[in-house]
N, CA, C and O atoms as a DFTB+ gen file, in Angstrom:
472 C
 N C O
     1  1      23.833     -47.224      45.649
     2  2      23.725     -47.264      44.445
     3  2      24.824     -46.885      43.575
     4  3      24.608     -45.715      43.261
     5  1      25.806     -47.257      43.073
     6  2      27.160     -46.773      42.180
     7  2      26.411     -46.204      41.022
     8  3      25.453     -46.766      40.491
     9  1      26.967     -44.923      40.626
    10  2      26.458     -44.488      39.507
    11  2      27.436     -44.656      38.304
    12  3      27.339     -43.993      37.271
    13  1      28.357     -45.573      38.524
    14  2      29.138     -46.032      37.568
    15  2      28.466     -46.667      36.056
    16  3      28.846     -46.397      34.916
    17  1      27.530     -47.442      36.408
    18  2      26.601     -47.930      35.422
    19  2      25.982     -47.015      34.429
    20  3      25.923     -47.286      33.230
    21  1      25.483     -45.829      35.008
    22  2      24.802     -45.202      34.548
    23  2      25.508     -44.003      33.737
    24  3      24.801     -43.149      33.203
    25  1      27.229     -43.939      33.634
    26  2      28.015     -43.087      33.121
    27  2      27.752     -43.244      31.561
    28  3      27.628     -42.240      30.860
    29  1      27.666     -44.578      31.014
    30  2      27.637     -44.706      29.664
    31  2      26.134     -44.306      29.000
    32  3      25.956     -43.918      27.845
    33  1      25.356     -44.455      29.781
    34  2      23.893     -44.241      29.323
    35  2      23.726     -42.502      29.230
    36  3      23.037     -41.988      28.348
    37  1      24.550     -41.589      30.400
    38  2      24.850     -40.425      30.020
    39  2      25.587     -39.949      29.060
    40  3      25.312     -38.915      28.451
    41  1      26.601     -40.676      28.843
    42  2      27.461     -40.157      27.785
    43  2      26.790     -40.278      26.400
    44  3      26.983     -39.493      25.472
    45  1      25.960     -41.383      26.373
    46  2      25.093     -41.709      25.105
    47  2      24.123     -40.633      25.080
    48  3      24.157     -40.077      23.982
    49  1      23.444     -40.228      25.707
    50  2      22.491     -39.060      25.733
    51  2      22.688     -37.835      25.361
    52  3      21.906     -37.132      24.722
    53  1      24.100     -37.466      25.891
    54  2      24.808     -36.163      25.725
    55  2      25.147     -36.205      24.118
    56  3      24.723     -35.348      23.342
    57  1      25.925     -37.256      23.742
    58  2      26.143     -37.291      22.371
    59  2      24.977     -37.225      21.528
    60  3      24.970     -36.398      20.617
    61  1      24.079     -37.919      21.693
    62  2      22.706     -37.919      20.923
    63  2      22.420     -36.698      20.926
    64  3      22.377     -36.265      19.774
    65  1      22.163     -35.795      21.845
    66  2      21.806     -34.373      21.816
    67  2      22.344     -33.555      20.828
    68  3      21.760     -32.925      19.946
    69  1      24.085     -33.686      21.203
    70  2      24.717     -32.928      20.338
    71  2      24.610     -32.919      18.778
    72  3      24.709     -31.966      18.005
    73  1      24.350     -34.414      18.497
    74  2      24.200     -34.972      17.217
    75  2      23.020     -34.087      16.299
    76  3      23.168     -33.730      15.131
    77  1      21.987     -33.878      17.044
    78  2      21.045     -32.934      16.525
    79  2      20.834     -31.690      16.683
    80  3      19.724     -31.172      16.562
    81  1      22.163     -30.927      17.046
    82  2      22.054     -29.586      17.331
    83  2      22.617     -28.984      15.961
    84  3      23.572     -29.414      15.314
    85  1      21.840     -27.939      15.687
    86  2      22.164     -27.290      14.126
    87  2      23.479     -26.467      14.397
    88  3      23.736     -25.930      15.474
    89  1      24.249     -26.442      13.316
    90  2      25.228     -25.590      13.603
    91  2      25.203     -24.149      13.364
    92  3      24.624     -23.729      12.361
    93  1      25.846     -23.242      14.289
    94  2      25.379     -21.923      14.740
    95  2      26.048     -20.951      13.389
    96  3      27.255     -20.863      13.164
    97  1      25.064     -20.333      12.657
    98  2      25.219     -19.533      11.500
    99  2      25.273     -18.046      11.926
   100  3      24.477     -17.644      12.775
   101  1      26.363     -17.053      11.258
   102  2      26.095     -15.853      11.548
   103  2      24.717     -15.232      11.566
   104  3      23.968     -15.411      10.606
   105  1      24.340     -14.501      12.622
   106  2      23.073     -13.718      12.280
   107  2      22.883     -12.861      11.311
   108  3      23.979     -12.415      10.970
   109  1      22.075     -12.439      10.737
   110  2      21.896     -11.452       9.823
   111  2      21.894     -10.144      10.606
   112  3      21.329     -10.126      11.700
   113  1      22.529      -8.966      10.095
   114  2      22.149      -7.797      10.619
   115  2      21.069      -7.225      10.923
   116  3      20.306      -6.935      10.002
   117  1      20.733      -6.929      12.196
   118  2      19.506      -6.429      12.259
   119  2      18.870      -5.266      11.476
   120  3      19.638      -4.337      11.228
   121  1      17.495      -5.146      11.005
   122  2      17.045      -4.173      10.378
   123  2      16.720      -2.952      11.101
   124  3      15.935      -3.101      12.038
   125  1      17.195      -1.657      10.847
   126  2      17.194      -0.478      11.348
   127  2      15.615      -0.183      11.403
   128  3      14.891      -0.252      10.410
   129  1      15.168       0.163      12.719
   130  2      13.859       0.518      12.772
   131  2      13.606       1.708      12.114
   132  3      14.572       2.437      11.890
   133  1      12.532       2.043      11.767
   134  2      11.948       3.394      10.973
   135  2      12.481       4.852      11.685
   136  3      13.081       5.755      11.102
   137  1      12.152       4.816      12.865
   138  2      12.652       5.875      13.695
   139  2      13.269       5.671      14.842
   140  3      12.590       5.370      15.824
   141  1      14.766       5.803      14.950
   142  2      15.415       5.386      15.744
   143  2      15.836       6.712      16.880
   144  3      15.972       6.518      18.088
   145  1      16.001       8.053      16.214
   146  2      16.528       9.064      16.842
   147  2      15.468      10.010      17.095
   148  3      15.415      10.735      18.089
   149  1      14.637       9.975      16.165
   150  2      13.622      10.935      16.245
   151  2      13.762      12.190      15.218
   152  3      12.955      13.073      14.926
   153  1      15.056      11.943      14.794
   154  2      15.567      13.369      13.759
   155  2      15.501      12.518      12.361
   156  3      16.364      11.660      12.176
   157  1      14.419      12.761      11.309
   158  2      14.446      12.265      10.024
   159  2      15.699      11.971       9.415
   160  3      15.970      10.818       9.080
   161  1      16.491      12.927       9.245
   162  2      17.678      12.980       8.603
   163  2      18.663      11.752       9.312
   164  3      19.274      10.903       8.664
   165  1      18.657      11.836      10.254
   166  2      19.454      10.741      11.305
   167  2      18.829       9.359      10.893
   168  3      19.495       8.485      10.338
   169  1      17.655       9.243      11.170
   170  2      16.979       7.917      11.097
   171  2      17.226       7.622       9.626
   172  3      17.890       6.600       9.453
   173  1      16.857       8.262       8.533
   174  2      17.435       7.813       7.187
   175  2      18.578       7.579       6.889
   176  3      18.803       6.843       5.929
   177  1      19.547       8.104       7.582
   178  2      21.113       7.925       7.467
   179  2      21.483       6.665       8.082
   180  3      22.512       6.069       7.765
   181  1      20.619       6.225       9.006
   182  2      20.903       5.083       9.759
   183  2      20.200       3.733       9.053
   184  3      20.549       2.589       9.343
   185  1      19.254       4.021       8.173
   186  2      18.447       3.085       7.490
   187  2      19.273       2.694       6.251
   188  3      19.281       1.514       5.901
   189  1      20.153       3.868       5.390
   190  2      20.779       3.485       4.518
   191  2      22.432       3.291       4.900
   192  3      23.326       3.251       4.055
   193  1      22.592       3.197       6.136
   194  2      24.085       2.956       6.532
   195  2      24.571       1.539       6.074
   196  3      25.644       1.490       5.473
   197  1      24.018       0.620       6.258
   198  2      24.623      -0.784       6.141
   199  2      24.654      -1.066       4.606
   200  3      25.599      -1.710       4.149
   201  1      23.750      -0.652       3.866
   202  2      23.722      -0.842       2.200
   203  2      24.635      -0.190       1.631
   204  3      25.415      -0.556       0.752
   205  1      24.508       0.993       2.255
   206  2      25.649       2.183       1.796
   207  2      27.022       1.782       1.909
   208  3      27.770       1.672       0.938
   209  1      27.299       1.599       2.914
   210  2      28.757       1.125       3.517
   211  2      29.371      -0.149       2.940
   212  3      30.570      -0.415       2.868
   213  1      28.197      -0.986       2.491
   214  2      28.723      -2.222       1.952
   215  2      29.039      -1.860       0.502
   216  3      30.060      -2.320      -0.009
   217  1      28.240      -1.080      -0.176
   218  2      28.386      -0.877      -1.652
   219  2      29.627       0.088      -1.893
   220  3      30.237       0.069      -2.962
   221  1      29.983       0.969      -0.795
   222  2      31.106       1.578      -0.962
   223  2      32.301       0.811      -0.366
   224  3      33.404       1.353      -0.438
   225  1      32.198      -0.315       0.177
   226  2      33.163      -0.997       0.927
   227  2      34.274      -0.236       1.806
   228  3      35.485      -0.456       1.786
   229  1      33.599       0.684       2.561
   230  2      34.296       1.717       3.621
   231  2      35.013       0.826       4.637
   232  3      36.133       1.119       5.055
   233  1      34.364      -0.244       5.019
   234  2      34.849      -1.168       6.132
   235  2      34.813      -2.492       5.575
   236  3      34.105      -2.807       4.618
   237  1      35.659      -3.328       6.248
   238  2      35.837      -4.672       5.764
   239  2      34.374      -5.404       6.186
   240  3      33.899      -4.848       7.177
   241  1      33.772      -6.209       5.817
   242  2      32.598      -6.967       5.930
   243  2      32.504      -7.413       7.349
   244  3      31.523      -7.044       7.995
   245  1      33.380      -8.139       7.893
   246  2      33.347      -8.533       9.426
   247  2      33.184      -7.358      10.302
   248  3      32.634      -7.591      11.379
   249  1      33.531      -6.203      10.077
   250  2      33.431      -5.002      11.043
   251  2      32.271      -4.206      10.654
   252  3      31.831      -3.464      11.531
   253  1      31.876      -4.206       9.892
   254  2      30.578      -3.224       9.230
   255  2      29.594      -3.289      10.399
   256  3      29.018      -2.218      10.585
   257  1      29.262      -4.268      11.224
   258  2      28.111      -4.176      12.184
   259  2      28.467      -3.521      13.269
   260  3      27.568      -2.921      13.859
   261  1      29.747      -3.466      13.774
   262  2      30.432      -2.886      14.776
   263  2      30.229      -1.565      14.438
   264  3      29.347      -0.944      15.031
   265  1      30.889      -1.032      13.594
   266  2      30.814       0.421      12.992
   267  2      29.524       0.827      13.035
   268  3      29.354       1.944      13.524
   269  1      28.285       0.070      12.555
   270  2      26.970       0.763      12.729
   271  2      26.405       0.837      13.899
   272  3      25.549       1.656      14.234
   273  1      26.914      -0.096      14.612
   274  2      26.304      -0.245      16.187
   275  2      27.082       1.303      16.937
   276  3      26.523       2.055      17.736
   277  1      28.171       1.413      16.510
   278  2      28.742       2.704      17.396
   279  2      28.230       4.067      16.708
   280  3      28.172       5.081      17.404
   281  1      27.895       4.103      15.491
   282  2      27.373       5.397      14.727
   283  2      25.905       5.219      15.510
   284  3      25.483       6.231      16.069
   285  1      25.129       4.049      15.586
   286  2      23.947       4.532      16.029
   287  2      23.970       4.862      17.442
   288  3      23.257       5.804      17.789
   289  1      24.698       4.226      18.371
   290  2      24.869       4.598      19.644
   291  2      25.432       5.917      19.804
   292  3      25.299       6.429      20.916
   293  1      25.937       6.461      19.052
   294  2      26.448       7.858      18.982
   295  2      25.476       8.651      18.593
   296  3      25.351       9.607      19.359
   297  1      24.540       8.643      17.477
   298  2      23.528       9.393      17.205
   299  2      22.495       9.604      18.349
   300  3      22.038      10.655      18.799
   301  1      22.232       8.176      18.728
   302  2      21.021       7.943      20.065
   303  2      21.786       8.626      21.193
   304  3      20.963       9.120      21.963
   305  1      22.894       8.824      21.549
   306  2      23.354       9.568      22.699
   307  2      23.277      11.330      22.239
   308  3      22.901      12.214      23.009
   309  1      23.615      11.491      21.168
   310  2      23.521      12.939      20.835
   311  2      22.097      13.219      20.683
   312  3      21.835      14.418      20.781
   313  1      21.161      12.490      20.482
   314  2      19.574      12.776      20.379
   315  2      18.999      13.136      21.473
   316  3      18.126      13.999      21.565
   317  1      19.609      12.288      22.627
   318  2      19.213      12.612      23.969
   319  2      19.626      13.655      24.658
   320  3      18.991      14.079      25.624
   321  1      20.759      14.191      24.229
   322  2      21.262      15.408      24.723
   323  2      20.729      16.770      24.217
   324  3      20.841      17.051      23.023
   325  1      20.129      17.654      25.127
   326  2      19.577      18.942      24.533
   327  2      20.547      19.718      23.851
   328  3      20.217      20.394      22.877
   329  1      21.974      19.678      24.364
   330  2      22.722      20.613      23.865
   331  2      23.244      20.285      22.442
   332  3      23.572      21.202      21.689
   333  1      23.332      18.875      22.035
   334  2      23.581      18.496      20.508
   335  2      22.611      18.229      19.813
   336  3      22.836      18.225      18.602
   337  1      21.361      17.948      20.213
   338  2      20.363      17.731      19.406
   339  2      19.925      18.794      18.452
   340  3      19.230      18.467      17.490
   341  1      20.255      19.974      18.629
   342  2      19.913      20.876      17.470
   343  2      20.529      20.576      16.457
   344  3      19.929      20.590      15.382
   345  1      21.992      20.197      16.526
   346  2      22.940      20.168      15.391
   347  2      22.805      18.982      14.693
   348  3      23.442      18.922      13.641
   349  1      22.029      17.864      15.061
   350  2      21.888      16.704      14.583
   351  2      21.367      16.570      13.133
   352  3      21.783      15.721      12.345
   353  1      20.617      17.297      12.916
   354  2      19.894      17.098      11.544
   355  2      20.895      17.721      10.410
   356  3      20.737      17.358       9.245
   357  1      21.849      18.587      10.716
   358  2      22.656      19.054      10.070
   359  2      23.853      18.193       9.663
   360  3      24.449      18.090       8.591
   361  1      24.068      17.443      11.185
   362  2      25.324      16.445      11.213
   363  2      24.936      15.163      10.204
   364  3      25.759      14.524       9.549
   365  1      23.762      14.980      10.227
   366  2      23.299      13.825       9.600
   367  2      23.095      13.721       7.953
   368  3      23.263      12.782       7.175
   369  1      22.677      15.045       7.767
   370  2      22.741      15.370       6.317
   371  2      23.998      15.311       5.738
   372  3      24.092      14.665       4.695
   373  1      25.095      15.907       6.244
   374  2      26.418      15.912       6.060
   375  2      26.926      14.492       6.159
   376  3      27.979      14.327       5.544
   377  1      26.530      13.601       6.672
   378  2      26.933      12.085       6.815
   379  2      26.308      11.435       5.677
   380  3      26.941      10.562       5.083
   381  1      25.268      11.722       5.345
   382  2      24.371      11.009       4.190
   383  2      25.242      11.706       2.622
   384  3      25.451      11.045       1.605
   385  1      25.533      12.816       2.780
   386  2      26.099      13.566       1.629
   387  2      27.302      12.731       1.492
   388  3      27.498      12.334       0.343
   389  1      28.088      12.396       2.311
   390  2      29.592      11.897       2.347
   391  2      29.364      10.470       1.879
   392  3      30.212      10.003       1.118
   393  1      28.346       9.730       2.226
   394  2      27.995       8.363       1.992
   395  2      27.577       8.415       0.505
   396  3      27.922       7.500      -0.242
   397  1      26.965       9.286       0.126
   398  2      26.666       9.160      -1.242
   399  2      27.581       9.587      -2.174
   400  3      27.464       9.282      -3.361
   401  1      28.671      10.406      -1.666
   402  2      29.963      10.450      -2.522
   403  2      30.730       9.483      -2.746
   404  3      31.402       9.353      -3.769
   405  1      30.688       8.558      -1.610
   406  2      31.461       7.450      -1.479
   407  2      30.992       6.084      -2.544
   408  3      31.658       5.074      -2.777
   409  1      29.788       6.406      -3.012
   410  2      29.309       5.099      -3.690
   411  2      29.722       5.074      -4.948
   412  3      29.861       6.157      -5.516
   413  1      29.962       4.037      -5.547
   414  2      30.051       3.949      -7.065
   415  2      28.717       4.221      -7.805
   416  3      27.688       3.837      -7.249
   417  1      28.637       4.809      -8.937
   418  2      27.637       4.968      -9.700
   419  2      27.095       3.648     -10.207
   420  3      27.714       2.821     -10.876
   421  1      25.655       3.568      -9.723
   422  2      25.035       2.104     -10.385
   423  2      25.087       1.012      -9.313
   424  3      24.657      -0.128      -9.488
   425  1      25.666       1.473      -8.164
   426  2      25.838       0.509      -7.162
   427  2      24.811       0.133      -6.393
   428  3      24.079       1.078      -6.100
   429  1      24.378      -1.265      -5.809
   430  2      23.006      -1.512      -5.243
   431  2      22.780      -0.491      -4.176
   432  3      21.599      -0.206      -3.974
   433  1      23.911       0.266      -3.274
   434  2      23.345       0.905      -2.400
   435  2      23.264       2.433      -2.643
   436  3      22.862       3.243      -1.808
   437  1      23.672       2.707      -3.821
   438  2      23.655       4.152      -4.417
   439  2      21.967       4.682      -4.542
   440  3      21.569       5.833      -4.361
   441  1      21.159       3.512      -4.893
   442  2      19.776       4.029      -5.114
   443  2      19.049       4.308      -3.689
   444  3      18.308       5.273      -3.499
   445  1      19.336       3.421      -2.808
   446  2      19.055       3.774      -1.455
   447  2      19.507       5.074      -0.930
   448  3      18.713       5.932      -0.545
   449  1      20.809       5.218      -0.916
   450  2      21.348       6.262      -0.305
   451  2      21.195       7.387      -1.086
   452  3      21.546       8.419      -0.515
   453  1      20.668       7.554      -2.524
   454  2      20.705       8.577      -3.166
   455  2      19.006       9.009      -3.256
   456  3      18.644       9.956      -3.954
   457  1      18.371       8.462      -2.729
   458  2      16.863       8.410      -2.765
   459  2      16.172       9.594      -2.593
   460  3      15.092       9.833      -3.134
   461  1      17.010      10.647      -1.552
   462  2      16.567      11.934      -1.314
   463  2      15.777      11.808      -0.187
   464  3      14.873      12.613       0.039
   465  1      16.106      10.577       0.781
   466  2      15.295      10.577       2.166
   467  2      16.236      11.150       3.016
   468  3      15.817      11.165       4.174
   469  1      17.613      11.742       2.855
   470  2      18.536      11.984       3.596
   471  2      18.133      13.538       3.939
   472  3      18.836      14.206       4.697
């Protein structure tokens, strides 16, 4: 049996399947879990990171998620290292302070970043 008569049918099925496919939308950034590092100051900083950096326009919007991921990975790695873990609380408090200073007064992220959870 020749497959040539089946080709138009297969092409039609493929096109029909493509016609019902929804376009891909960029995924929303994942919400930061409440406790990532186990160090409250670092977890608070990561929780406020995206909103604070958006409000302060520190990075272009299309690069923000990559910067968040790099910071998160860095803090996680340091939290698992017994040599650096003791210094993380002070480091994250400093990072939160710097983020607070970069936020314009009354900006949407200022309330979250200046909430005293740092």
